[in-house]
Backbone as JSON Lines, residues from 0, in Angstrom:
{"i":0,"aa":"X","n":[0.82,-1.18,0.0],"ca":[0.0,0.0,0.0],"c":[0.86,1.25,0.0]}
{"i":1,"aa":"X","n":[2.12,1.16,0.39],"ca":[3.0,2.32,0.42],"c":[3.21,2.92,-0.95]}
{"i":2,"aa":"X","n":[3.36,2.07,-1.98],"ca":[3.59,2.6,-3.32],"c":[2.34,3.28,-3.87]}
{"i":3,"aa":"X","n":[1.16,2.82,-3.5],"ca":[-0.06,3.47,-3.99],"c":[-0.22,4.85,-3.38]}
{"i":4,"aa":"X","n":[0.24,5.02,-2.15],"ca":[0.16,6.33,-1.52],"c":[1.16,7.27,-2.17]}
{"i":5,"aa":"X","n":[2.34,6.79,-2.51],"ca":[3.35,7.66,-3.11],"c":[2.93,8.14,-4.5]}
{"i":6,"aa":"X","n":[2.11,7.4,-5.19],"ca":[1.6,7.84,-6.49],"c":[0.24,8.51,-6.36]}
{"i":7,"aa":"X","n":[-0.18,8.83,-5.14],"ca":[-1.48,9.43,-4.86],"c":[-2.62,8.61,-5.46]}
{"i":8,"aa":"X","n":[-2.51,7.3,-5.41],"ca":[-3.53,6.42,-5.96],"c":[-4.49,5.91,-4.9]}
{"i":9,"aa":"X","n":[-4.13,6.03,-3.64],"ca":[-4.98,5.51,-2.57],"c":[-6.32,6.26,-2.58]}
{"i":10,"aa":"X","n":[-7.4,5.5,-2.7],"ca":[-8.72,6.09,-2.71],"c":[-9.23,6.49,-4.08]}
{"i":11,"aa":"X","n":[-8.47,6.26,-5.13],"ca":[-8.91,6.62,-6.49],"c":[-9.63,5.5,-7.2]}
{"i":12,"aa":"X","n":[-9.74,4.37,-6.58],"ca":[-10.44,3.25,-7.19],"c":[-9.52,2.06,-7.37]}
{"i":13,"aa":"X","n":[-10.12,0.94,-7.65],"ca":[-9.38,-0.31,-7.77],"c":[-8.49,-0.35,-9.01]}
{"i":14,"aa":"X","n":[-8.99,0.11,-10.14],"ca":[-8.24,-0.01,-11.4],"c":[-6.94,0.78,-11.36]}
{"i":15,"aa":"X","n":[-6.92,2.06,-10.95],"ca":[-5.63,2.75,-10.88],"c":[-4.66,2.12,-9.89]}
{"i":16,"aa":"X","n":[-5.19,1.62,-8.78],"ca":[-4.31,0.99,-7.8],"c":[-3.73,-0.31,-8.33]}
{"i":17,"aa":"X","n":[-4.52,-1.09,-9.07],"ca":[-4.02,-2.33,-9.68],"c":[-2.95,-2.0,-10.71]}
{"i":18,"aa":"X","n":[-3.17,-0.94,-11.5],"ca":[-2.18,-0.55,-12.5],"c":[-0.85,-0.2,-11.85]}
{"i":19,"aa":"X","n":[-0.87,0.62,-10.8],"ca":[0.37,1.02,-10.14],"c":[1.05,-0.19,-9.51]}
{"i":20,"aa":"X","n":[0.27,-1.1,-8.94],"ca":[0.83,-2.31,-8.36],"c":[1.54,-3.14,-9.44]}
{"i":21,"aa":"X","n":[0.91,-3.33,-10.57],"ca":[1.5,-4.14,-11.64],"c":[2.71,-3.43,-12.25]}
{"i":22,"aa":"X","n":[2.62,-2.12,-12.45],"ca":[3.73,-1.36,-13.02],"c":[4.96,-1.43,-12.12]}
{"i":23,"aa":"X","n":[4.79,-1.17,-10.84],"ca":[5.94,-1.21,-9.94],"c":[6.45,-2.64,-9.75]}
{"i":24,"aa":"X","n":[5.56,-3.61,-9.74],"ca":[5.99,-5.0,-9.63],"c":[6.79,-5.46,-10.84]}
{"i":25,"aa":"X","n":[6.31,-5.12,-12.04],"ca":[7.02,-5.51,-13.27],"c":[8.35,-4.79,-13.37]}
{"i":26,"aa":"X","n":[8.4,-3.54,-12.97],"ca":[9.66,-2.81,-13.01],"c":[10.66,-3.41,-12.03]}
{"i":27,"aa":"X","n":[10.21,-3.71,-10.83],"ca":[11.1,-4.33,-9.84],"c":[11.6,-5.69,-10.3]}
{"i":28,"aa":"X","n":[10.72,-6.46,-10.92],"ca":[11.11,-7.77,-11.46],"c":[12.19,-7.6,-12.53]}
{"i":29,"aa":"X","n":[12.01,-6.61,-13.42],"ca":[12.97,-6.37,-14.48],"c":[14.32,-5.96,-13.9]}
{"i":30,"aa":"X","n":[14.31,-5.06,-12.92],"ca":[15.57,-4.61,-12.31],"c":[16.26,-5.76,-11.57]}
{"i":31,"aa":"X","n":[15.49,-6.55,-10.84],"ca":[16.07,-7.68,-10.1],"c":[16.65,-8.72,-11.06]}
{"i":32,"aa":"X","n":[15.94,-8.99,-12.15],"ca":[16.42,-9.96,-13.12],"c":[17.71,-9.46,-13.78]}
{"i":33,"aa":"X","n":[17.75,-8.16,-14.09],"ca":[18.96,-7.58,-14.69],"c":[20.15,-7.73,-13.75]}
{"i":34,"aa":"X","n":[19.93,-7.49,-12.47],"ca":[21.02,-7.65,-11.51],"c":[21.43,-9.12,-11.37]}
{"i":35,"aa":"X","n":[20.45,-10.02,-11.31],"ca":[20.75,-11.43,-11.14],"c":[21.54,-11.99,-12.32]}
{"i":36,"aa":"X","n":[21.22,-11.55,-13.52],"ca":[21.91,-12.08,-14.7],"c":[23.28,-11.46,-14.91]}
{"i":37,"aa":"X","n":[23.43,-10.17,-14.6],"ca":[24.69,-9.49,-14.9],"c":[25.62,-9.4,-13.71]}
{"i":38,"aa":"X","n":[25.09,-9.61,-12.5],"ca":[25.86,-9.46,-11.26],"c":[26.47,-8.07,-11.13]}
{"i":39,"aa":"X","n":[25.79,-7.09,-11.69],"ca":[26.24,-5.71,-11.62],"c":[25.05,-4.82,-11.29]}
{"i":40,"aa":"X","n":[25.23,-3.93,-10.34],"ca":[24.17,-2.99,-9.99],"c":[24.03,-1.89,-11.06]}
{"i":41,"aa":"X","n":[25.03,-1.74,-11.91],"ca":[25.01,-0.68,-12.92],"c":[23.92,-0.89,-13.96]}
{"i":42,"aa":"X","n":[23.61,-2.13,-14.31],"ca":[22.58,-2.39,-15.31],"c":[21.2,-1.95,-14.81]}
{"i":43,"aa":"X","n":[20.75,-2.39,-13.62],"ca":[19.45,-1.89,-13.15],"c":[19.44,-0.38,-12.93]}
{"i":44,"aa":"X","n":[20.54,0.18,-12.46],"ca":[20.6,1.64,-12.3],"c":[20.48,2.35,-13.64]}
{"i":45,"aa":"X","n":[21.13,1.82,-14.65],"ca":[21.02,2.4,-15.99],"c":[19.61,2.29,-16.55]}
{"i":46,"aa":"X","n":[18.96,1.14,-16.34],"ca":[17.58,0.98,-16.79],"c":[16.65,1.97,-16.09]}
{"i":47,"aa":"X","n":[16.83,2.12,-14.8],"ca":[15.99,3.06,-14.04],"c":[16.25,4.5,-14.47]}
{"i":48,"aa":"X","n":[17.51,4.86,-14.64],"ca":[17.84,6.21,-15.08],"c":[17.26,6.48,-16.48]}
{"i":49,"aa":"X","n":[17.36,5.5,-17.36],"ca":[16.79,5.66,-18.7],"c":[15.29,5.86,-18.66]}
{"i":50,"aa":"X","n":[14.6,5.11,-17.78],"ca":[13.15,5.26,-17.63],"c":[12.8,6.67,-17.15]}
{"i":51,"aa":"X","n":[13.57,7.18,-16.19],"ca":[13.32,8.52,-15.66],"c":[13.56,9.58,-16.73]}
{"i":52,"aa":"X","n":[14.64,9.45,-17.48],"ca":[14.95,10.43,-18.52],"c":[13.85,10.45,-19.58]}
{"i":53,"aa":"X","n":[13.4,9.28,-20.01],"ca":[12.32,9.22,-21.0],"c":[11.06,9.87,-20.45]}
{"i":54,"aa":"X","n":[10.71,9.54,-19.21],"ca":[9.49,10.07,-18.61],"c":[9.53,11.59,-18.47]}
{"i":55,"aa":"X","n":[10.63,12.12,-17.97],"ca":[10.7,13.55,-17.69],"c":[11.04,14.37,-18.94]}
{"i":56,"aa":"X","n":[12.08,13.98,-19.66],"ca":[12.55,14.8,-20.78],"c":[11.69,14.63,-22.02]}
{"i":57,"aa":"X","n":[11.31,13.41,-22.34],"ca":[10.57,13.18,-23.57],"c":[9.06,13.33,-23.36]}
{"i":58,"aa":"X","n":[8.52,12.71,-22.3],"ca":[7.07,12.67,-22.12],"c":[6.52,13.75,-21.21]}
{"i":59,"aa":"X","n":[7.36,14.64,-20.69],"ca":[6.93,15.74,-19.82],"c":[6.17,15.26,-18.59]}
{"i":60,"aa":"X","n":[6.53,14.1,-18.06],"ca":[5.81,13.53,-16.92],"c":[6.65,13.67,-15.65]}
{"i":61,"aa":"X","n":[6.95,14.88,-15.28],"ca":[7.75,15.08,-14.1],"c":[7.65,16.49,-13.58]}
{"i":62,"aa":"X","n":[8.51,16.84,-12.65],"ca":[8.43,18.14,-12.0],"c":[8.94,19.31,-12.85]}
{"i":63,"aa":"X","n":[9.5,19.03,-14.01],"ca":[10.1,20.09,-14.81],"c":[9.13,20.79,-15.75]}
{"i":64,"aa":"X","n":[7.93,20.28,-15.85],"ca":[6.95,20.9,-16.76],"c":[7.1,20.38,-18.17]}
{"i":65,"aa":"X","n":[6.7,21.18,-19.15],"ca":[6.72,20.77,-20.54],"c":[8.15,20.55,-21.03]}
{"i":66,"aa":"X","n":[8.33,19.45,-21.77],"ca":[9.63,19.13,-22.33],"c":[9.47,18.9,-23.83]}
{"i":67,"aa":"X","n":[9.97,17.78,-24.34],"ca":[9.94,17.54,-25.78],"c":[8.56,17.22,-26.32]}
{"i":68,"aa":"X","n":[7.82,16.38,-25.62],"ca":[6.5,15.96,-26.09],"c":[5.44,16.51,-25.16]}
{"i":69,"aa":"X","n":[4.54,17.29,-25.71],"ca":[3.46,17.86,-24.92],"c":[2.15,17.46,-25.57]}
{"i":70,"aa":"X","n":[1.3,16.77,-24.83],"ca":[0.02,16.34,-25.38],"c":[-0.86,17.54,-25.66]}
{"i":71,"aa":"X","n":[-1.62,17.49,-26.74],"ca":[-2.48,18.62,-27.11],"c":[-3.85,18.54,-26.48]}
{"i":72,"aa":"X","n":[-4.09,17.5,-25.69],"ca":[-5.37,17.36,-25.03],"c":[-6.39,16.59,-25.83]}
{"i":73,"aa":"X","n":[-6.12,16.36,-27.1],"ca":[-7.04,15.59,-27.93],"c":[-6.7,14.11,-27.78]}
{"i":74,"aa":"X","n":[-7.68,13.29,-27.86],"ca":[-7.44,11.86,-27.75],"c":[-8.75,11.13,-27.55]}
{"i":75,"aa":"X","n":[-8.62,9.85,-27.34],"ca":[-9.77,9.0,-27.15],"c":[-9.92,8.72,-25.66]}
{"i":76,"aa":"X","n":[-11.11,8.92,-25.14],"ca":[-11.38,8.59,-23.75],"c":[-11.63,7.09,-23.62]}
{"i":77,"aa":"X","n":[-10.89,6.47,-22.73],"ca":[-11.04,5.04,-22.48],"c":[-11.73,4.86,-21.14]}
{"i":78,"aa":"X","n":[-12.54,3.81,-21.03],"ca":[-13.12,3.53,-19.72],"c":[-12.07,2.86,-18.85]}
{"i":79,"aa":"X","n":[-12.41,2.61,-17.59],"ca":[-11.44,2.06,-16.64],"c":[-10.81,0.76,-17.11]}
{"i":80,"aa":"X","n":[-11.61,-0.16,-17.64],"ca":[-11.09,-1.46,-18.05],"c":[-10.26,-1.37,-19.31]}
{"i":81,"aa":"X","n":[-10.63,-0.49,-20.24],"ca":[-9.8,-0.29,-21.44],"c":[-8.45,0.31,-21.06]}
{"i":82,"aa":"X","n":[-8.45,1.24,-20.11],"ca":[-7.19,1.8,-19.63],"c":[-6.34,0.72,-18.97]}
{"i":83,"aa":"X","n":[-6.98,-0.12,-18.17],"ca":[-6.24,-1.18,-17.51],"c":[-5.6,-2.11,-18.53]}
{"i":84,"aa":"X","n":[-6.35,-2.52,-19.55],"ca":[-5.79,-3.4,-20.58],"c":[-4.65,-2.74,-21.34]}
{"i":85,"aa":"X","n":[-4.79,-1.46,-21.67],"ca":[-3.72,-0.73,-22.37],"c":[-2.47,-0.66,-21.51]}
{"i":86,"aa":"X","n":[-2.63,-0.29,-20.26],"ca":[-1.47,-0.14,-19.4],"c":[-0.87,-1.49,-19.0]}
{"i":87,"aa":"X","n":[-1.67,-2.53,-18.93],"ca":[-1.11,-3.87,-18.7],"c":[-0.2,-4.25,-19.85]}
{"i":88,"aa":"X","n":[-0.62,-3.97,-21.07],"ca":[0.21,-4.25,-22.23],"c":[1.53,-3.51,-22.1]}
{"i":89,"aa":"X","n":[1.45,-2.23,-21.72],"ca":[2.65,-1.41,-21.56],"c":[3.55,-1.96,-20.46]}
{"i":90,"aa":"X","n":[2.99,-2.34,-19.35],"ca":[3.81,-2.79,-18.24],"c":[4.35,-4.19,-18.43]}
{"i":91,"aa":"X","n":[3.75,-4.98,-19.29],"ca":[4.27,-6.32,-19.53],"c":[5.24,-6.38,-20.7]}
{"i":92,"aa":"X","n":[5.01,-5.57,-21.72],"ca":[5.87,-5.59,-22.9],"c":[7.26,-5.02,-22.61]}
{"i":93,"aa":"X","n":[7.33,-3.84,-22.01],"ca":[8.64,-3.21,-21.77],"c":[9.52,-4.07,-20.87]}
{"i":94,"aa":"X","n":[9.06,-4.47,-19.68],"ca":[9.92,-5.35,-18.88],"c":[10.19,-6.7,-19.55]}
{"i":95,"aa":"X","n":[9.21,-7.21,-20.29],"ca":[9.41,-8.49,-20.97],"c":[10.48,-8.42,-22.04]}
{"i":96,"aa":"X","n":[10.47,-7.38,-22.83],"ca":[11.48,-7.23,-23.89],"c":[12.87,-7.03,-23.29]}
{"i":97,"aa":"X","n":[12.97,-6.23,-22.25],"ca":[14.28,-6.01,-21.63],"c":[14.77,-7.29,-20.96]}
{"i":98,"aa":"X","n":[13.88,-8.0,-20.3],"ca":[14.26,-9.28,-19.69],"c":[14.71,-10.27,-20.75]}
{"i":99,"aa":"X","n":[14.0,-10.35,-21.87],"ca":[14.4,-11.24,-22.97],"c":[15.79,-10.86,-23.49]}
{"i":100,"aa":"X","n":[16.03,-9.55,-23.66],"ca":[17.33,-9.09,-24.15],"c":[18.44,-9.5,-23.18]}
{"i":101,"aa":"X","n":[18.23,-9.29,-21.89],"ca":[19.23,-9.67,-20.9],"c":[19.43,-11.18,-20.9]}
{"i":102,"aa":"X","n":[18.36,-11.95,-20.99],"ca":[18.44,-13.4,-21.01],"c":[19.27,-13.89,-22.2]}
{"i":103,"aa":"X","n":[19.05,-13.28,-23.36],"ca":[19.76,-13.71,-24.57],"c":[21.22,-13.27,-24.6]}
{"i":104,"aa":"X","n":[21.56,-12.15,-23.97],"ca":[22.89,-11.57,-24.12],"c":[23.82,-11.76,-22.94]}
{"i":105,"aa":"X","n":[23.32,-12.25,-21.82],"ca":[24.16,-12.45,-20.65],"c":[24.05,-13.9,-20.2]}
{"i":106,"aa":"X","n":[25.17,-14.56,-20.2],"ca":[25.23,-15.94,-19.71],"c":[25.34,-15.9,-18.19]}
{"i":107,"aa":"X","n":[24.74,-16.88,-17.55],"ca":[24.82,-16.95,-16.1],"c":[26.25,-17.26,-15.7]}
{"i":108,"aa":"X","n":[26.76,-16.45,-14.81],"ca":[28.12,-16.66,-14.33],"c":[28.09,-17.58,-13.12]}
{"i":109,"aa":"X","n":[28.85,-18.63,-13.17],"ca":[28.93,-19.56,-12.05],"c":[29.91,-19.0,-11.03]}
{"i":110,"aa":"X","n":[29.54,-19.08,-9.78],"ca":[30.39,-18.55,-8.72],"c":[31.27,-19.64,-8.16]}
């Protein structure tokens, strides 16, 4: 419940809270897998830093205000379940592709 409070999701309904839970869980899984396969903390740190840079600099989703991409306000309104399905796709594809890349390119090192 701590992560839902930090994203101001507590009390906004089940669907937004489920989305934040899945997003943070998938991200944590991706970072942990990257560390386990590479035995280096630099890979998960780089992935996290890259995510932050994309979010803030490209998508204007941070404390700095407008950056490279600014939505014009036009778009399609999705209901709660359509939003959940869209964001589930997003949260499963990105960590899945990165995990697949790490799996294919890093051999497990025996200790």
